[in-house]
C-alpha positions in Angstrom: 22.6 -53.3 -16.9 20.7 -51.8 -14.6 17.1 -52.7 -13.9 14.2 -51.4 -12.1 13.1 -53.9 -9.3 10.2 -51.7 -8.1 9.2 -49.3 -5.7 8.5 -48.4 -2.1 7.3 -45.6 0.2 10.3 -44.2 2.6 9.7 -43.2 6.3 7.8 -40.1 5.2 5.9 -41.6 2.6 7.3 -40.8 -0.4 7.8 -43.2 -3.0 11.3 -44.5 -4.0 12.1 -46.5 -7.1 14.2 -49.2 -6.4 17.1 -50.7 -8.9 19.2 -53.5 -8.9 22.4 -53.9 -10.4 22.4 -57.6 -10.3 24.8 -57.8 -7.4 24.8 -61.6 -6.2 23.5 -62.0 -2.9 26.1 -62.5 -0.1 26.1 -65.7 2.1 27.5 -64.8 6.0 27.9 -67.0 9.0 28.6 -64.8 11.5 29.6 -61.3 13.0 32.9 -60.2 13.0 32.0 -56.5 14.3 28.9 -54.9 16.0 29.7 -51.2 17.0 27.2 -48.4 18.1 28.7 -44.8 18.8 27.0 -41.0 18.2 24.0 -42.3 15.8 26.1 -44.8 13.7 25.9 -48.6 13.8 28.8 -50.7 11.8 28.2 -54.4 11.3 30.5 -56.5 9.5 29.6 -60.1 8.4 32.1 -62.8 7.3 32.0 -66.5 5.5 33.4 -69.4 7.2 35.7 -71.2 4.8 38.1 -74.5 5.2 41.7 -74.5 3.8 42.5 -77.9 2.2 44.5 -78.5 5.2 41.7 -78.3 7.7 41.9 -74.5 9.0 38.9 -72.6 9.4 38.7 -69.0 8.6 36.1 -66.0 8.2 36.2 -63.7 5.3 34.9 -60.5 5.6 32.4 -60.4 2.6 30.6 -57.2 3.6 30.8 -54.1 5.9 28.1 -52.0 6.8 27.7 -48.3 7.9 23.8 -47.1 8.8 22.1 -44.5 11.0 21.0 -45.3 14.0 17.3 -45.3 12.8 18.1 -47.5 10.1 19.7 -50.0 12.2 16.7 -50.0 15.0 14.1 -50.4 11.3 16.1 -53.9 10.3 15.8 -54.9 14.4 12.1 -54.3 14.1 12.0 -56.2 10.6 13.7 -59.1 11.8 11.7 -59.1 14.9 8.5 -59.2 12.3 9.8 -62.3 10.5 10.3 -63.8 13.7 7.0 -63.6 15.2 5.5 -64.4 11.4 7.2 -67.9 11.9 
């Protein structure tokens, strides 16, 4: 079931309706990939788990590919969160 979450404005001031298909949030512990080339940024994140024998492993849970502009917008948004703290 798809449900409407709300709406937001894009960089040009146009309204976008935001939908969520109720995907569960992912927990991540570390970067496994961070690459920037020709206006594209790739980032992968992993969750660290431990086997019964004590061996730690990192399972990649999400890989993101985004434009450089979006990546730098993410950086600015995270910096704003830090300043609020």
